[in-house]
N, C-alpha and C positions, 0 to 999 in steps of 0.2 A: 550461430545461425547467420548465413550469407544473406540478406536480402537486398533487393533491386527492383526498380520499377521499368516498366516495359507499357507501349501501348501498340496493339495488334491484333490481327486476326486469330482465333484460336487454331484453326486449322493448320496455320502456317507455324505454328511452334515446335521447335525441335526440343522435345523434353521428355523426361521419363513419366511424367505424369501431368494431366491438364484437369484442373479443379473446375468445377461448373455446379452452378445451383439447379434443383428441381422444386418447383413449388405445389403444393395440393391444389387441386388432385392430378397428378401426373402431367403437371404444366411446366414445359422448359423454360428457363431462362433465355435472355438474349443471346448470351455466348453458346450456350446449349442447343439453341435453334440453329445458330450458325454451323456448328459441329453436324447438326443433325441433315442440314441441307446439303453440305458437301459430301457426307456419309450416305445419301441416298435413303433418309429415314433409318437409320441404323439404330440412333437412339431411340426415336418415338416406336419404332416397332418393338425395341425389348420392353419400355415402360407400358405400351398397351397390353402385354402379356402379364402386368401386375409385379414384375420384379422390384420396382419400387414406388412407392404412393406419393412420395415427397414429404412425408412428415418428417418433423424434427428428430435428429439422431439417425435416419436411416441415410445408408451409405450403399452405393451399388460400384463396384470397381470392375471396368471394361477394358478387354486388352483388345489390341490391333484394330480400332476403329477404323474402317475404310477410310482412304484419301484424306489422312490427317499424318502428322509428321511424328506424331507423340508414341509412347510405347503404350500408355495407360490413359484412360479417361476415367477420373472419380466423380462421381454422381451425388452431390451432397442434399438432401432433405432439408428444406427450408420452411416448411410450414404453409400456411395459408398466406398469399402475397399480401392481402390485405392488413393482415397481421404481422408483418415483418417488420419489427422495431429493432431498437438498439439491444434488446436482450435476445432476440432470436439471432440476428447479425452475430453477435459475439459467439453464439452457441453454434452456429455454422462452422465460424472459423476454428473454433476449439475442436469440433468433431472432424474437420477435414486435416488438420495440423497432425492430430493422434492417428487417424486413420493412415495418412501416407507414411507418417514415421515406421509405423508397422508392417507396410505391405513391401518395403525393399526400394522404392523409388528415392534414390537420393537427391534428385532436384525436382521441382516442380513449378509450374506457373498455374498462379491462382487468380480465377476471374471472377470470385467473390466481392471484391472491392467495386466491381461495374454494377452490383446489385443496389436497386434504390432502396434507400432508407429515408425515411420521410424526416425533412429537417436537418439533413446532414448532407454535407459536400464531401468531395473528395479526400481533402486533407482529413477529415475526421475519420473516415471510413478506411484510409491506409494506415492513418496512426494506430487505430483501434486492432486493425489486421495484425499489426507487428506485436504490440503488445499481449493480445491476446494468443497470438501462435506462441510467443516466447512463454507465457504463464502456463499454457496446456503443455508443453513439452518440457518443463522444468522437473528436474529429478533431483532429491539430495540423497546420495549414496556414498560420499565422501568416507562415513565411518563404517562401511560394511566391506567386509573382505571379498564377497562374491558380489560383483554389480550385475544386475539385469539388464544388460545394454541390448538396443535393438541390433540385428545382425547388419544390416546395412542403413542406416539413421537417416533420416532427412537433414542434408546440410545446406542445401541451396533453395530459396524461396523467391520466385519472381511474381511481384503484384502487378496485375494488368490493369490500367486504367482507360477510360472510353476513348479520349481525344489526345493529341500531342500537347495540346492546351493545358493538359492537367498535370503534365510531368514535373512542372515547377512545384506546384503546391504539393504533390505526391513524394518530391525528393525531400521537401521539409518536413512532409510528416513521418517519413522514413527516419529522417534524423531525430525527431523528438521521441518517435516512438521507441527507437532503441536506448535512446538515453533513459528512458522512463523505464524500459524493462529491465536496463541495467541495475537503477536503483531498487526496483521491486525484487530482483534475485538477490541483491546485498541483504535487504531486510528481510527474506525469507531465510537465507542461509544463517544470519545471525539469530533469527528466532528460533529455528530448528536445531542448532546446535544445543546439546544439553549445558546444564548448569556447571559442571564440574570443568568444563572446558571454556564456556563463553562467561568469564567472571568480568567483574568491573574492570580489572585489568586488561583482560583480553579486548574490551569494547575499547579501551583508551589506546591500546597498540592497533586495534584497527584504523581508528581514527588517525593516530599519528602516521600510518602507512600512508594513507590518503593524502596528508599534508605532504608529503614527501614526494609524491608523484604527480599532485596537481598544481599548477600554478595558480596564482590568486589567493590560494589556500593557507591560511595559517590555523596551526592547532595547537592549544595550550590546554594542559592537562594539571588542574588543582589536586594536591594532595591532602590528606587529613589535617595536617598541621595549618597548610594554606586555609580551610574552611574553617578551621578552629580561629585563626586570626580574623576571619571575617565574622566571625559569629555564628554561624550555620549551625545553630544547637538543633534545629528541628531535624535536618537532613542526618547529622551525625547521630543523633538519638536512635534513628532504624538502624544504623551501622553497627551499633554497639555490640549487637548479638553475634555479629558474623566474626570470623577470622580472615575473611577476604576484606582488604582495605577498600576503603571508598575512593571514588573520583568523581570529580567534576569535569567534565569534558567540554571545552569551548572550541568550536571549528568557526572561524572566521573568513568568510568569502568576500574580497572586495573587486567586483565586478564593475561598480559604478566609482564617480569622485567621491572625495571623504566628506562631501556637504552632504550627500544623498543618505538619508535616514535608513538603518537596515532593516530587513523583515526577519525578524526573531523566531526560530522554532524552538521549543524545548519538548524532550522525549525522556519519558518516565523510563528508568533503567535499573528496576528491580529485578537482577539476574536470576534470583530465585526468590519467591515468597513463601514461605511456609505457614504465614500467619502471625509469626512470633509466637509470644506467650498466649496470645488469643489464637491457637493453634488451628489449621484448618482440619476438615474431614481428611482422612488417607485417601479416599476415593478420588481418582483423576488429578490428585497433588502433582503428578509428574508434569501436567501441563503448564504448573506454575512457573515453568523455564521460560514461557511466554510471556512473562510480566514485564519483559524487556524490550517487548514489540515496539513500544513507543519510541524507545531510544534507537532500536533498529531501523525505524522509518526515516527518524532524521538523519542517521548515519547513510542510508539509501538516498535519501533526497540530497545530501550533499554531494554524492559521488554524481547523481542527475545533473545537479547545476553546475559543477565544474567540469563535466563533459560536453554540455552545452554552453558553457562560457556565457551565461547569462549576463546583460549588463544592468545589473543589480547588486547591492550589499545585502548578503544573506549571512545569519549567524546561526548555528545549529549548537544547542547546549544540551547536553546529557548529564544530569545527576545520577549516579549509579552507585548500588551497594545491593548486598543480601538482606532480607528479613528473616533472621534465624531466632529461635528460642535459645537462651544462654542465661547464666548468671547475672551478667551484664546487661541484657536486653531490657528494652522499655517494658514497663509493667503497666497494667490497666491502673489508671489513677496518677501517674506520673505526671508531671507539668515541665514542658520543656519550651524555651525561648527562642524563636526564629531570629533569622538575620534582620527583620525588618523590627525588632523589638517586641512584637506582640507575642502573649504567652499562650499555649496552647495545652489542654487537658487532654491526655491521650487516654480516651474510654475504651479502644478497641486497637490493639496494636496491629490487626489485619486491615486496618484502614491508614496504612503506610505509604501509600504512594502521594497523597496530597502532603505528606510531612517532607518529603524530599523535592516536591515540585514547588512548594510554597518558597524557599529559599532560593531555588534555581530563578522563579519571578523577580524575587527582590535582587539578583544579582542582575538581572537583566536590564535592569533600571539604567546602569551604568553606559550602555550602548544607545541611549536614547532613541529608542525604536520607532519605527513607523508604525508597526504591529508587533504582537507578541502571540504565538498560537503553541499551546501545549497539547502534545498528543500522548494519551495515558490509557494502558488498560486498567481502569480507574475502579468501575464498580459493575458486580454481578447485577444490580438493579437496572443498569443500562440494557445489559440482554434481555431481562426479562420483559423491559419495555419495548425495546427495537429487534430483538432478536438477532439474528446474523447479517441481516441486508443492509441496514443501515449504521452509520456512525451517529453518535449522539454529538449535537452540538449546542454549546450554551455560550453566551459572551456578553459585553457590557458594551458594544457598538454596532449599531444597526447596519453600518455599511460593511464592516470586516464581516460578520456573519451571512449578509446576502452576498458578498463576494464569495466565500466559502462555499454555499448553497449552490451558487451557479457553477462554481469550479467542480463541485460533485457532480451534479446533474451532467455537466459536458463531458466530464471523465468517464463516467459510469461507475465512480467510486463515491456512492451517494452518502448525503449527511441528512439528518432530519432536527430542525431544531425543537430544543426544550425550553421552557420558559425560566428565567432566571428572576423572578419576582422578589422584592424586597421582604414580603411575609415569610418566605422560606428560612431566611436568616434567622428569624427565632427560633428553630430548631437547633442551633449551634451554641446556644446559651449554656454558660459554664457557671457554677457556683463559686469557682476557685481560680478561674483564668479567664482570658479574655474570650476564649472560645474553647467549644469541644471539637474533637477531631471526627466526630459522628454526628449525624442529626436524627437517630431513630430509624425504625423500619421504613417509614413513608418516604417516598421520593428522594429514593437514597443517591441516584444520579445528580439529581437537581442540588441537594444539600452538599454533596462532595464539590459540586462546581461554585456553590455560594461559598464555601469554605476557600478556595482558590480566589475568589473575586476579592475577598479582603485583602489578597496582596497583590492586585492588578489594578489599583484604581488610580495609578499615575499613568496607564498605557491604556490604548486600544488592543483589547486582550478577547481572545477565544479560546474555548476548551473543547479538545475532540476526545470523546470517551470512545475508545476503540476496543472495549472488552468482548464484544460480540462479533465484531468483524476482523479483528488481527489475525485469528486463528481457526482453523477447523478442526471437528472432532471426529471420533470413529474411524471408519476406514479411510477417509482423506485426510487424517490428521496431520496437520502441518501450519506453519504460518503462511500467510496470504500476501504480505508485503504492502496491505492497505496500512495508511492512507496516502502511499507514496503519488500514486496519480492525482489525485484529489490535490495535493500539496503543489505538486510541480504544475498543474494547471493554474492554480492561483498564482503562481509567479509568472508563467507564460501570460496571463491576462494583464496583470502589471505592465510588463513590457510592452504591450500592443497598446 
C-alpha cells in the first residue's frame, strides 16, 4: 500500500473516495460537516432519512456529492462520540479499509485520523491508521491456485491531518507504522505457513536472507553439532524425535556503539508441536503449526528494526525444532541436562517450549544484555486466564515489566502482568532432578515462567506468553503478528 500525508479541506480533494466519520445518533464529524456545508446539506439530508445511524460497522457509500472533487464519499459509523476510544478508532479504520478495497476505489483520502481520540496525538493516530489498514487488508493466499483478489484493489491511501503543523509528526508516524506493519506481516506469513514448509531450516533461511539484505545485521545459525558442543542438552532432547534438524538462529543488529548493551529477544520456534510422547488430542492439532509464532515475531521484529535503522543494539535469538513422537523422543521421566548445568525431569513431553527456551536464555548471557525478553506460545493455562485479548507478562525486574506494560498500552498490543512469587517455585520440585518441567494443573502459566526464571537470574528478564494472542481460531483462523507492535514500541521508547 502507498501511504502519504496531506492537510487540506475534504471538498478540494481529487480522489476516487473520501472517508469521513459519522457518530451516533446521526452526528457528522468535522470533516463530514465541511462536505455537508459545500454540498448544501446533501449529507445531512441523507442521514436524516435514516440511511445510517452512525453505529460501529455501519457504512454508507455516496456517489457524486455536489460541489466536491471526489468520485465517492464513504461514511463510516463510529459509535457514540463520548465512547470513541482507541478500540473504536481502530475498528473504524479497519471497516473503512475493507469497504474501500471492495468498492473499486483504487485511491482514497482518509479523514479518520482527524477524529479526536482522548489522550492521543496526531502521531499516534496516523501510526495506528497505517498499522490497522495494513492488518485489515492482509491476505495469506500464496499457497492457493485460485486467489480471491479484489477486482480493483485499493492501492493508495492519503491520511489527512488537521494542520500543516502536524505534517512532520505524521510523516514520522507513517514511517514507523509502515515498518511495524512490515514486521507484523512477516510474522503472520511465517505463522500461517504449514509445518511441512516452515521447518527450522526454513526459519534459518528466512533469517539469513534478511541478513544479506539488511545492513548492520549479522546472522549466525548454530547447527546440532554446535549445540552439542555448547551442552544444550535440554533443547536437543526435544529435537530428538524429529527428522528435521534443529537450529539456533542468532540475529545481531548493531545500531549503536559496541559499548552499548543489547536488547535481546528470544522467540520459541517449535515449528510443529505434536506433544511428543505425551501426544495432544487430534482435534485442532493442525493449529500447532502456530507454535513457532514467538520465533516469527522475533524475525518480524528484526525486519522492523532494520527498516527503521534504530540507534540501538538488538539481538534476536530463535531456538527452533519440531516436537514429534519417535523411538528417540523424550519420554516422561527422562532427565536432561541444560546448558546451564541444571538437570530437568521431563514429566510431560508436551511442556517442551520451556526446554528449548531455557538453553537459549543461557546462551544469551554471552551478550551481556541490557534486558532479555522471551516470547512464546507457552501454555494453554494463559489462554484460560486471559483469553485472546492480552498477552501474559511475567518477569524478574519491575522496570522492565512496567516498560513492556506501557508499550503494550500505547501500541494497542496489550499485556497483563501475572505474579512470579517464590511460593510458586515449590510446584517444580522433583525427587530425581533439580526441577521438573511442569508444576501441576494449578497456575500453569506462572509455573512455566517460574521454570524459565531459574535460567534468567543473571539478567533483567521478562517472559511474554502469547498462546492466546498469537493466532485466531475459526473462520478467521490465522496468525496475528502479535506482539511485534508491543516489542517495537518498547524499543522506540528506549530510543526516546
